[in-house]
C-alpha positions in Angstrom: -9.9 -2.6 -34.6 -12.5 -1.3 -32.0 -12.5 -2.5 -28.5 -15.4 -4.4 -27.1 -16.5 -3.6 -23.5 -16.2 -6.8 -21.4 -17.3 -7.0 -17.8 -14.2 -8.0 -15.9 -14.0 -10.7 -13.2 -13.8 -9.2 -9.7 -10.5 -10.0 -8.0 -11.1 -10.0 -4.2 -7.4 -10.9 -3.7 -6.6 -7.3 -4.4 -8.0 -6.3 -1.1 -5.5 -8.6 0.5 -2.8 -6.8 -1.5 -4.0 -3.4 -0.3 -4.0 -4.6 3.3 -0.3 -5.8 3.0 0.6 -2.5 1.3 -1.0 -0.3 4.0 0.8 -2.4 6.7 4.0 -1.6 4.8 3.2 2.2 5.0 2.4 2.0 8.7 5.6 0.2 9.5 7.8 2.7 7.7 6.0 5.8 9.2 6.0 4.4 12.7 9.8 3.8 12.6 10.9 6.9 10.8 12.2 8.8 13.8 13.2 5.7 15.6 15.9 4.9 13.1 17.7 8.0 14.2 16.9 7.9 17.9 17.9 4.2 18.4 21.4 4.1 16.9 22.9 3.6 20.4 20.6 0.7 21.2 20.6 -2.9 20.1 17.0 -2.4 19.0 18.4 -0.3 16.2 19.1 -3.3 14.0 15.5 -4.6 14.3 14.1 -1.1 13.8 16.3 -0.5 10.8 15.2 -3.8 9.3 11.5 -3.0 9.7 12.0 0.5 8.3 13.8 -0.7 5.2 12.0 -4.0 4.6 8.5 -2.4 4.6 9.4 0.4 2.1 7.3 -1.3 -0.5 4.1 0.3 0.7 3.6 3.4 -1.5 5.2 1.9 -4.7 3.0 -1.2 -4.3 -0.1 1.0 -4.0 0.9 2.8 -7.2 1.4 -0.5 -9.1 -1.9 -1.8 -7.9 -3.7 1.5 -8.8 -2.3 1.1 -12.3 -3.3 -2.5 -12.5 -6.8 -1.8 -11.4 -7.2 1.0 -13.9 -5.9 -0.9 -16.9 -7.7 -4.2 -15.8 -11.0 -2.3 -15.8 -10.6 0.0 -18.7 -8.2 -1.6 -21.2 -10.9 -3.6 -23.1 -13.4 -0.8 -23.1 -13.8 1.8 -25.9 -12.1 5.1 -25.0 -14.9 7.6 -25.6 -16.2 10.8 -24.0 -18.5 8.7 -21.7 -15.6 6.6 -20.4 -13.3 9.5 -19.8 -16.0 11.7 -18.2 -17.1 8.9 -15.8 -13.4 8.2 -15.0 -12.6 11.8 -14.0 -15.9 12.2 -12.1 -15.1 9.3 -9.8 -11.5 10.5 -9.2 -12.6 14.1 -8.5 -15.2 12.9 -6.0 -13.4 10.0 -4.3 -9.7 11.0 -4.5 -9.2 14.7 -5.2 -11.9 16.0 -2.8 -10.5 14.0 0.2 -7.0 15.2 -0.8 -8.1 18.9 -0.7 -9.9 18.4 2.7 -7.1 16.4 4.3 -4.5 18.9 3.1 -6.5 21.5 5.0 -6.7 19.3 8.1 -3.0 18.7 8.2 -2.3 22.4 7.4 -4.1 23.3 10.6 -2.6 20.4 12.5 1.0 21.6 11.7 0.2 25.1 12.9 -1.2 23.5 16.1 2.0 21.6 16.6 4.1 24.6 15.9 2.1 26.7 18.3 1.2 29.3 15.6 -2.5 28.5 15.3 -4.6 31.5 16.3 -1.6 33.6 17.1 -2.0 36.0 14.2 1.6 35.2 13.0 0.2 35.2 9.5 -2.6 37.0 7.7 -5.4 34.9 6.2 -4.1 35.7 2.8 -0.6 34.4 3.7 -2.1 31.2 5.1 -4.2 30.6 2.0 -1.2 31.2 -0.2 0.9 28.7 1.8 -2.0 26.2 1.8 -2.3 26.5 -2.0 1.4 26.0 -2.4 1.2 22.8 -0.3 -1.8 21.6 -2.3 -0.3 22.0 -5.7 3.0 20.5 -4.7 1.7 17.6 -2.6 3.6 18.8 0.5 0.7 19.4 2.9 2.0 16.5 5.0 4.7 13.8 4.6 2.3 11.2 3.3 0.0 13.3 1.0 2.5 13.1 -1.9 1.0 9.7 -2.7 -2.4 11.2 -3.4 -0.8 14.0 -5.3 1.1 11.7 -7.7 -2.0 9.6 -8.0 -3.8 12.7 -9.3 -1.0 13.2 -11.8 -1.4 9.6 -13.1 -5.2 10.1 -13.3 -4.6 13.1 -15.5 -2.3 11.1 -17.8 -4.3 7.8 -17.7 -6.6 8.3 -20.7 -3.6 9.3 -22.9 -1.6 6.3 -21.7 -4.6 4.0 -22.2 -4.9 5.2 -25.8 -1.2 4.7 -26.4 -1.0 1.2 -25.0 -4.2 0.2 -26.8 -3.0 1.5 -30.1 0.6 0.0 -30.0 1.2 -3.6 -29.2 4.9 -2.8 -29.2 4.5 -0.2 -26.4 2.2 -2.6 -24.5 4.8 -5.4 -24.8 7.8 -3.2 -23.7 5.9 -1.1 -21.2 8.1 -2.1 -18.2 11.5 -1.3 -19.9 10.0 1.9 -21.3 8.9 3.0 -17.8 12.3 2.2 -16.3 14.2 4.1 -19.0 12.0 7.2 -18.7 12.1 7.1 -14.9 15.9 6.7 -14.7 16.4 9.3 -17.4 14.6 11.7 -15.1 16.7 10.5 -12.1 19.9 11.4 -13.8 18.6 14.7 -15.2 17.4 15.8 -11.8 20.7 14.8 -10.1 23.0 16.5 -12.5 21.0 19.4 -13.9 17.4 20.0 -12.7 17.9 19.7 -8.9 14.2 19.6 -8.2 14.0 19.2 -4.4 10.7 17.4 -4.0 11.1 14.9 -6.9 9.3 12.3 -4.8 6.1 14.2 -5.5 6.4 13.8 -9.2 4.7 10.9 -11.0 7.7 10.3 -13.3 9.6 9.1 -10.2 7.2 6.1 -10.0 6.7 5.4 -13.7 8.2 1.9 -13.6 5.6 0.8 -11.0 2.8 2.3 -13.1 4.0 0.4 -16.2 4.4 -2.9 -14.2 0.7 -2.5 -13.2 -0.3 -1.8 -16.7 1.6 -4.7 -18.1 0.2 -7.2 -15.6 -3.3 -6.0 -16.3 -3.0 -6.1 -20.1 -1.5 -9.6 -20.0 -3.6 -10.8 -17.1 -4.9 -13.9 -19.0 -1.3 -15.0 -19.4 -0.3 -14.5 -15.8 -3.5 -15.8 -14.3 -2.0 -19.3 -13.9 1.0 -17.9 -12.0 -1.2 -16.1 -9.6 -3.9 -18.7 -9.2 -2.0 -22.0 -8.9 0.3 -23.5 -6.2 4.0 -23.7 -7.1 3.8 -27.5 -7.7 1.1 -27.0 -10.4 3.1 -24.4 -12.3 4.8 -25.3 -15.6 8.5 -25.9 -15.3 9.5 -22.6 -17.0 7.0 -20.6 -14.9 8.1 -22.4 -11.7 11.8 -21.5 -12.5 11.1 -17.8 -13.0 8.8 -17.7 -9.9 11.7 -19.2 -7.9 14.1 -16.7 -9.3 11.8 -13.8 -8.4 11.7 -14.9 -4.7 15.4 -15.5 -4.5 16.2 -12.2 -6.2 13.8 -10.4 -3.9 15.3 -11.9 -0.8 18.9 -11.0 -1.9 18.0 -7.4 -2.7 16.2 -7.0 0.6 19.2 -8.2 2.5 21.5 -5.8 0.6 19.1 -2.9 1.0 18.7 -3.4 4.8 22.5 -3.8 5.2 23.1 -0.6 3.1 20.9 1.6 5.3 22.3 0.0 8.5 25.8 0.9 7.6 24.8 4.4 6.4 22.9 5.1 9.6 25.8 3.9 11.7 28.0 6.2 9.7 30.3 3.4 8.6 30.4 4.9 5.1 28.7 7.3 2.7 27.3 6.6 -0.7 26.3 8.3 -3.9 22.6 9.1 -4.0 22.2 6.9 -7.0 22.8 3.8 -4.9 19.9 4.8 -2.6 17.7 5.2 -5.7 18.8 1.9 -7.3 18.4 -0.3 -4.2 15.0 1.3 -3.4 13.8 0.9 -7.0 14.8 -2.8 -7.3 13.7 -3.7 -3.8 10.2 -2.2 -4.2 9.6 -3.4 -7.7 10.4 -7.0 -6.8 8.4 -6.7 -3.6 5.3 -5.5 -5.6 5.5 -8.6 -7.7 6.1 -10.9 -4.7 3.1 -9.2 -3.0 0.9 -9.9 -6.0 1.8 -13.5 -5.9 1.6 -13.7 -2.1 -1.9 -12.0 -2.0 -3.4 -14.6 -4.3 -1.7 -17.4 -2.4 -2.8 -16.1 1.0 -6.4 -15.6 -0.2 -6.4 -19.2 -1.4 -4.6 -20.8 1.6 -5.0 -18.5 4.5 -7.5 -19.0 7.4 -10.9 -17.4 6.8 -10.7 -15.2 9.9 -7.4 -13.7 8.6 -8.7 -13.2 5.1 -11.8 -11.5 6.5 -9.6 -9.1 8.5 -7.3 -8.4 5.6 -10.2 -7.8 3.3 -11.7 -5.2 5.6 -8.4 -3.5 6.1 -7.8 -3.5 2.3 -11.2 -1.9 1.8 -10.3 0.8 4.4 -6.7 1.3 3.2 -7.2 4.7 1.6 -9.0 6.1 4.6 -6.5 4.6 7.0 -3.7 6.1 4.9 -5.2 9.5 5.2 -5.9 9.4 8.9 -3.0 7.5 10.5 -0.4 10.3 10.7 -2.7 12.2 13.1 -2.7 9.2 15.4 1.0 8.8 15.2 1.6 12.4 15.8 -0.4 12.4 19.1 1.1 9.1 20.1 4.6 10.4 19.8 3.7 13.1 22.4 3.6 10.3 25.0 7.3 9.5 24.7 8.4 11.6 27.7 5.5 10.2 29.8 6.3 6.6 28.8 10.0 6.8 29.6 9.3 8.5 32.9 7.6 5.3 33.9 9.8 2.7 32.1 13.6 2.7 31.9 15.0 3.4 28.5 16.4 0.2 26.9 16.2 -1.8 23.7 13.1 -3.8 24.7 11.2 -0.8 26.2 12.1 1.5 23.3 11.1 -1.1 20.7 7.8 -1.7 22.6 7.1 2.1 22.5 7.9 2.3 18.8 5.7 -0.7 17.9 3.0 0.6 20.2 2.8 3.6 17.8 2.3 1.3 14.9 -0.5 -0.7 16.6 -2.1 2.5 17.8 -2.1 4.0 14.3 -3.5 0.8 12.8 -6.2 0.1 15.4 -7.3 3.7 16.0 -7.4 4.6 12.3 -9.2 1.4 11.5 -11.9 1.9 14.1 -12.4 5.6 13.5 -12.6 5.4 9.7 -14.8 2.3 9.7 -17.2 4.0 12.1 -17.3 7.2 10.1 -17.8 5.4 6.8 -20.5 3.1 8.2 -22.6 5.6 10.3 -22.0 9.1 8.9 -23.9 10.0 5.7 -21.7 11.7 3.1 -18.5 10.4 4.7 -17.1 9.7 1.2 -16.5 13.5 0.9 -13.7 13.2 3.5 -12.6 9.5 3.3 -13.3 8.5 -0.3 -15.5 5.8 -1.7 -17.5 3.8 0.9 -16.8 0.1 0.7 -19.9 -1.9 -0.4 -19.7 -4.0 2.8 -20.2 -0.8 4.9 -23.0 0.7 3.0 -26.4 0.6 4.6 -28.5 -2.0 2.9 -31.9 -0.9 1.7 -34.8 -3.1 2.4 -35.7 -5.2 -0.6 -39.0 -4.3 -2.2 -41.8 -6.9 -2.2 -41.1 -9.8 -4.6 -43.0 -9.3 -7.9 -45.3 -12.0 -9.3 -43.6 -14.9 -11.0 -42.6 -14.3 -14.6 -41.5 -16.5 -17.4 -39.2 -13.9 -18.7 -35.6 -15.2 -18.3 -33.9 -12.5 -20.4 -32.2 -11.0 -17.3 
């Protein structure tokens, strides 16, 4: 049975989701070093909570990317035109910025290491190292996300065909994703020993399948997303409650687990790290989906406007923010030469890094995308709200034709 192309309803709530996801990424990255440096301070407990609680960022982006792809393409015929247009957009707005930012961070790391312009390497050696970083997604700590996204984009047309052709696979997409992901986890732990498995798409297959499942069955979950809890059918209300309770319980356990590990109260098998992270971030992605629609419906307009803009800029902010954080961390010695080291001052300095990364990245990327022609080459697709509006042509004479 052939698919019929249907224009999908735009979901502005997804920009709210993106904003919450990028806030998760910023919280984790801004507290990464602090979880080690603050173990002797009372602030450690709050910093550890922030660092673990917000680990949902990247997995949530992956789930949302999958949701958007399947939401927009599932009911369209898979032909050469669709596949060609799909890859053209990803090449221009995802792969090209990835290549350029990998080069930027390659140069930045040499600058930090003090090897830039010293002749420590030949140009051939530098190009070989850059190419290795590019093809492994290791140009900088955060670029693995773009790298695994590219892997998913390569596989997407095949996965789309598979899910469209088999109702059984579409129905059991989430369990299938979990089984394949965890099969790889065990294989890698006991046999393969691939050091950078976090840069492989298979590590995140469960999130990809959750996004696909939600998109394919969106008509069935629309009520859960669009309605208040009081208006949900009893069965849906029960499972919604179970989702939130399970999520809260797993978050508490995950935070406690890392707290005790970092305080060296015990050690644990790496599978426990994997399991708690997987369950925590999967449940959080679902909670964020629900919360985004709820917030968009109930939140104050000024907040929704801010979150929408941040969501529109999320990819650009993701690419840029480590540069801001890197330079901010250079202020640590200066800061504590003026303020006595303590729990309050240390937490203020750490959170100042988060605010600096958020605000500076936001301002810079918005200005570049709004005012510099061709900025999409570096920062990806320009949001419609930032594109310069062309002057409308003179109105044509009145017509009786209502066919458009």
